C-alpha positions in Angstrom: 87.6 -111.3 243.1 90.7 -111.8 241.2 90.5 -109.0 237.8 92.7 -109.6 234.6 94.6 -105.7 233.8 92.3 -104.4 231.6 89.4 -105.4 233.9 91.0 -103.6 236.8 91.3 -100.6 234.6 87.4 -100.4 234.0 86.7 -101.1 237.7 88.5 -98.4 239.2 88.1 -95.7 237.1 85.7 -93.3 238.9 83.4 -92.6 235.9 79.7 -92.9 236.6 79.0 -94.2 233.1 81.5 -96.8 232.0 81.4 -98.2 228.2 83.1 -101.5 227.9 83.7 -103.0 223.8 85.2 -106.3 223.7 85.4 -109.3 221.7 84.1 -112.4 222.5 85.4 -114.5 226.2 86.9 -111.7 227.2 85.5 -111.7 230.3 82.9 -108.7 230.4 80.5 -110.6 232.3 82.6 -111.8 234.9 83.7 -107.8 235.5 79.7 -107.3 235.5 79.3 -109.6 238.5 82.4 -108.2 240.2 80.6 -104.4 239.8 77.0 -105.6 240.9 78.9 -107.4 243.9 81.2 -104.1 244.2 78.3 -101.7 244.8 75.8 -104.4 246.2 78.7 -104.5 249.5 77.3 -101.1 250.6 73.7 -101.5 252.9 70.3 -101.4 251.1 71.4 -101.0 247.2 69.2 -101.8 244.4 71.1 -103.4 241.2 70.1 -104.6 238.2 71.4 -106.8 235.3 69.9 -106.0 232.3 70.3 -108.4 229.3 68.7 -108.3 226.0 66.1 -110.9 227.3 64.9 -112.5 230.2 66.2 -116.2 229.4 69.6 -114.8 228.6 70.3 -113.0 231.8 69.1 -116.1 233.7 71.4 -118.5 231.2 74.4 -116.5 231.4 74.4 -114.6 235.1 71.8 -116.3 237.3 74.4 -119.5 238.3 77.5 -117.8 238.1 76.5 -114.8 240.1 74.5 -116.9 242.9 77.2 -119.1 243.4 79.9 -116.6 243.8 77.8 -114.6 246.6 77.1 -117.9 248.4 80.6 -118.6 248.6 81.3 -115.1 249.9 78.4 -116.0 252.6 76.5 -113.0 251.4 73.0 -114.2 250.3 70.2 -114.2 252.7 67.4 -115.2 250.3 67.7 -116.1 246.4 63.9 -116.2 245.0 64.5 -118.1 241.6 61.5 -116.8 239.9 62.0 -113.4 240.0 66.1 -114.2 239.5 66.7 -111.9 242.4 69.1 -111.8 245.5 68.4 -110.5 248.6 71.6 -109.9 250.6 71.9 -109.8 254.5 73.1 -106.2 254.7 70.1 -105.3 252.9 70.8 -104.7 249.3 69.3 -106.3 246.4 70.7 -107.7 242.9 68.4 -108.6 240.5 68.4 -110.1 236.7 66.0 -108.4 234.0 65.7 -108.7 230.6 65.1 -105.8 227.9 62.5 -107.6 225.9 59.6 -106.1 228.0 61.2 -103.1 228.3 57.7 -101.2 229.9 58.1 -103.5 233.2 61.5 -102.2 234.1 59.6 -98.7 234.8 58.9 -97.5 238.5 62.2 -98.3 240.6 65.4 -96.0 241.5 68.5 -97.7 241.0 71.9 -97.4 242.7 73.4 -99.5 239.8 72.7 -101.0 236.7 74.4 -103.5 234.1 73.7 -103.4 230.5 75.0 -106.5 229.1 75.1 -107.2 225.0 74.6 -103.1 224.9 74.2 -103.3 221.4 71.0 -106.1 221.3 69.4 -103.8 223.7 67.4 -101.3 222.4 67.8 -97.4 222.4 64.1 -96.9 224.0 64.9 -99.4 226.8 67.6 -97.1 227.9 67.0 -93.3 227.4 63.4 -93.6 228.1 62.9 -96.2 230.4 66.0 -97.4 232.5 67.8 -94.0 232.1 65.1 -91.9 234.9 65.6 -94.7 237.4 68.7 -93.5 238.2 68.0 -89.7 238.4 67.2 -89.8 242.2 69.5 -91.9 242.9 72.7 -90.8 241.0 73.1 -94.5 240.1 76.0 -95.3 238.0 76.3 -97.9 235.0 78.2 -100.1 233.5 77.4 -100.6 229.6 79.5 -103.6 227.9 79.0 -106.0 224.9 80.1 -106.7 221.9 80.3 -104.4 218.5 77.0 -105.2 216.3 77.4 -102.6 213.3 77.0 -98.8 214.2 74.0 -98.5 216.3 73.4 -96.9 219.5 76.3 -99.0 221.1 78.9 -97.1 219.2 77.3 -93.8 220.0 77.9 -94.6 223.6 81.5 -95.5 223.4 82.2 -92.5 221.4 80.5 -90.3 224.3 83.3 -92.0 226.5 86.0 -90.7 224.3 85.5 -87.0 225.2 88.1 -85.9 227.5 85.3 -83.1 228.5 83.0 -85.0 230.3 84.2 -86.6 233.0 81.0 -88.3 233.8 81.6 -90.7 230.8 84.7 -93.4 229.9 84.7 -96.1 227.6 87.4 -98.7 226.9 87.9 -101.1 223.7 89.6 -104.5 224.2 90.3 -107.5 221.7 89.8 -111.2 222.9 93.3 -112.0 223.4 93.4 -108.8 225.7 91.3 -110.9 228.1 93.8 -113.5 228.2 91.4 -116.1 228.6 91.3 -117.5 225.1 94.9 -119.4 223.5 96.1 -117.7 220.5 95.7 -120.4 218.4 92.0 -120.6 218.8 92.0 -116.9 217.7 93.6 -118.0 215.0 91.8 -120.9 214.4 88.6 -118.6 214.4 90.6 -116.3 212.0 91.1 -118.9 209.2 86.9 -120.0 210.0 85.6 -116.7 209.8 85.3 -113.9 207.1 87.4 -110.8 207.7 84.3 -108.5 208.9 83.1 -110.7 211.2 86.4 -111.7 212.8 87.0 -108.0 213.5 83.8 -107.6 215.2 83.8 -110.7 217.3 87.3 -110.9 218.2 88.9 -107.6 217.5 85.9 -105.6 218.8 85.9 -103.3 216.2 82.5 -101.1 215.1 82.2 -102.9 211.4 80.7 -99.7 208.6 78.3 -101.1 206.2 79.2 -102.2 202.8 79.0 -99.6 199.9 80.1 -96.9 202.3 80.9 -93.4 200.7 82.8 -91.3 202.7 86.0 -94.0 202.9 88.5 -91.3 203.7 87.2 -90.9 207.0 88.5 -92.5 210.2 87.2 -92.0 213.8 91.0 -92.5 215.1 92.4 -90.1 212.9 89.5 -86.9 211.5 88.0 -86.9 215.3 89.5 -85.0 218.1 88.8 -82.7 220.9 88.4 -79.1 219.1 87.4 -75.7 220.8 87.3 -72.2 219.0 90.3 -70.2 219.8 89.1 -66.7 220.9 91.6 -65.1 218.0 89.5 -66.6 215.2 87.1 -63.9 213.6 85.8 -65.7 210.5 83.5 -69.4 211.0 82.8 -71.0 208.0 79.7 -73.3 207.5 78.2 -75.1 205.3 74.4 -75.3 205.0 72.0 -78.0 203.6 68.3 -76.7 203.4 65.8 -78.8 204.4 62.8 -78.7 206.7 63.6 -81.9 208.4 66.1 -81.7 209.3 68.1 -78.0 208.5 71.5 -78.9 208.9 74.7 -77.0 209.2 78.4 -77.8 209.6 80.4 -75.3 211.8 83.9 -74.4 211.5 87.3 -72.6 211.1 89.5 -73.1 208.8 93.7 -72.9 209.8 96.6 -74.1 207.4 94.2 -75.1 205.4 92.8 -77.8 207.7 88.4 -77.1 208.4 88.2 -77.5 212.0 84.8 -78.6 212.7 83.8 -77.7 216.4 79.7 -77.5 215.9 77.2 -78.7 214.3 73.5 -77.0 214.2 70.5 -79.5 213.0 66.9 -77.9 213.6 64.0 -79.5 212.7 60.5 -78.2 211.4 62.5 -74.7 211.1 62.9 -72.3 208.3 66.3 -70.4 207.2 65.6 -67.1 209.4 65.6 -69.7 212.6 68.6 -71.0 211.2 70.3 -67.5 210.8 68.9 -66.6 214.5 70.8 -69.2 216.1 74.1 -68.8 214.4 73.7 -65.1 215.4 73.5 -66.3 219.0 75.7 -69.0 219.2 78.7 -66.9 217.9 78.1 -63.3 218.6 80.8 -61.0 216.9 82.2 -63.3 214.4 82.3 -63.0 210.5 80.3 -65.8 208.9 80.6 -67.0 205.7 77.9 -69.5 204.7 77.9 -72.7 202.3 75.1 -73.0 201.2 73.1 -75.6 198.3 73.4 -73.8 195.2 69.7 -74.0 195.0 69.4 -71.7 197.6 69.0 -68.7 194.7 65.8 -70.3 193.8 64.7 -72.2 196.7 62.7 -70.5 199.6 61.9 -72.1 203.1 60.2 -69.1 204.6 56.6 -68.3 204.3 57.8 -65.1 202.5 58.9 -64.4 198.7 62.5 -64.5 199.7 65.0 -67.0 198.5 67.2 -68.6 201.0 70.5 -66.7 199.3 69.0 -63.5 200.0 67.9 -64.5 203.7 71.6 -65.2 204.1 72.9 -62.4 202.8 70.8 -60.2 204.9 71.1 -61.9 208.4 75.0 -60.4 207.1 76.6 -63.2 206.3 79.1 -63.7 203.6 77.3 -66.0 201.2 79.6 -68.6 198.9 78.3 -70.6 196.0 79.2 -71.9 192.6 77.0 -70.5 189.9 75.5 -74.4 189.6 75.6 -77.4 191.2 78.8 -79.9 191.1 78.3 -83.3 190.4 77.6 -85.5 193.4 80.2 -87.9 192.3 82.6 -84.9 192.3 81.4 -83.3 195.3 81.6 -86.9 197.0 85.4 -87.2 195.8 86.2 -83.4 197.0 84.8 -84.4 200.5 86.9 -87.8 200.6 90.2 -86.3 199.4 89.8 -83.2 201.9 89.4 -86.1 204.4 92.5 -87.9 204.1 94.5 -87.0 200.7 96.5 -89.6 198.8 99.6 -88.4 200.9 97.9 -89.0 203.9 96.8 -85.8 205.0 93.8 -85.3 207.3 92.3 -82.4 206.1 89.2 -82.3 208.1 89.0 -82.5 211.9 85.6 -83.1 213.7 85.1 -82.5 217.5 83.3 -85.2 219.0 80.5 -82.8 219.9 79.3 -82.8 216.1 78.0 -86.6 216.6 75.2 -86.1 214.1 77.9 -85.1 211.0 80.4 -88.3 211.9 77.7 -90.7 212.2 76.6 -89.4 209.2 80.2 -89.8 207.6 80.6 -93.6 209.1 77.1 -94.5 208.1 75.9 -93.2 204.5 76.2 -95.5 202.0 75.2 -95.6 198.2 71.9 -97.0 197.3 72.6 -101.3 196.5 73.9 -101.9 193.0 74.1 -98.0 192.1 76.5 -95.2 192.6 73.8 -92.9 194.2 73.9 -92.0 198.0 70.6 -93.4 200.0 68.5 -90.4 201.1 65.5 -92.4 203.1 68.1 -93.2 206.1 68.5 -89.3 206.7 72.3 -89.3 206.3 72.8 -87.1 203.4 71.8 -83.5 205.0 74.9 -83.5 207.5 77.2 -84.5 204.8 75.7 -82.1 201.9 76.3 -79.7 204.3 80.0 -80.1 204.8 80.5 -80.9 201.0 79.0 -77.6 200.0 81.8 -76.3 202.0 84.3 -78.4 200.7 83.6 -78.5 197.1 83.4 -74.6 197.1 86.9 -74.0 198.9 88.4 -76.9 197.5 87.2 -78.2 194.5 89.4 -81.1 192.9 90.4 -79.6 189.3 91.0 -82.0 186.2 94.0 -81.3 184.6 93.2 -80.3 181.2 95.4 -80.3 178.0 94.4 -78.0 175.3 94.2 -79.5 172.0 94.0 -77.8 168.6 90.9 -78.4 166.7 90.9 -80.8 163.4 89.3 -79.2 160.2 87.8 -81.4 157.8 86.9 -80.3 154.3 83.2 -81.7 155.2 80.8 -79.9 157.3 79.1 -82.1 160.5 75.1 -82.0 161.1 74.8 -81.1 157.3 72.9 -84.0 155.0 72.3 -83.4 151.1 73.2 -79.6 151.9 70.6 -79.3 154.9 70.8 -79.1 158.2 
């Protein structure tokens, strides 16, 4: 099966888990069929193609794969009712739908394709399909067109980590596939709104409307970061909350905040957070930047404030005497993420995926300038915001004006206050 250069790049990569994000008509289904055949060429292998629905699997792939493998004279029997091809070498290729994930349990897979992954539930992958690969060491090919910033986006991020050889990911546009003429793509650009065109043809992960942290750009603010051995001080922004308690962990060099880790603890308290910080970063000087309400707030059962617990744990606590306004704190973060001069003052390691997702997905309530709180994206962002707003507050230039004096007293009526 002849492949295009982008398809070949994906097919020949040795990673166990491959994530391919493409525009429409790139040729991802053809590549999926090729990958199924490639793994099924070995005897006695079980390979599955899983689409969002059983009907979709039948409509999109069944006729194509049956025709291709019959032409290769590989097929011993085709079971139309079960959408399963029995090959002459004892291998099987079966098509399944993720609309009934419980029906996918109980098998051991050697190879798995998830097509249109963004339309498949994360539950179907993590709790049903992932265990089917454990005893076989099976490989997986995730593919599809983006659909917002759901778990398919998380998989793509996982594949961008250069420290994990098991994962790899690619992003190709429709035109990269070579199957759609340029004039057709230009026509689609005229027919569709800009956001839909970018998502469907340029394979971009589009953010929601009303995004708060517009200064964040995954291509420029995310890179692999490790804690240098010669760094003695760690700076940690903390958002106190029982579910979850969140801490953004960084070191600062040349005025750049390098976020190399995050801590998210559920149903916990400040004492446990301090223990976790000491466990992860022994011997380091810890600067803590909590919510200013830490002076009064108590997340422990004892009558101690969160601020006193941090101090007793040996942390150097830095917080303003009162809350900065939410708008000013957001402006501080956006300015540090990307200044008006284009300087990126915050770099984040992909390991801090909760912070990255929160920056991408946190939006304002519709019709207001108030951040949403019901989706849980505020905790990570607040922890980063407390750190940035304390260290790098936006100062407003003020011109001192001599007070004017009048011949009457304000606030006085008929000689009485």
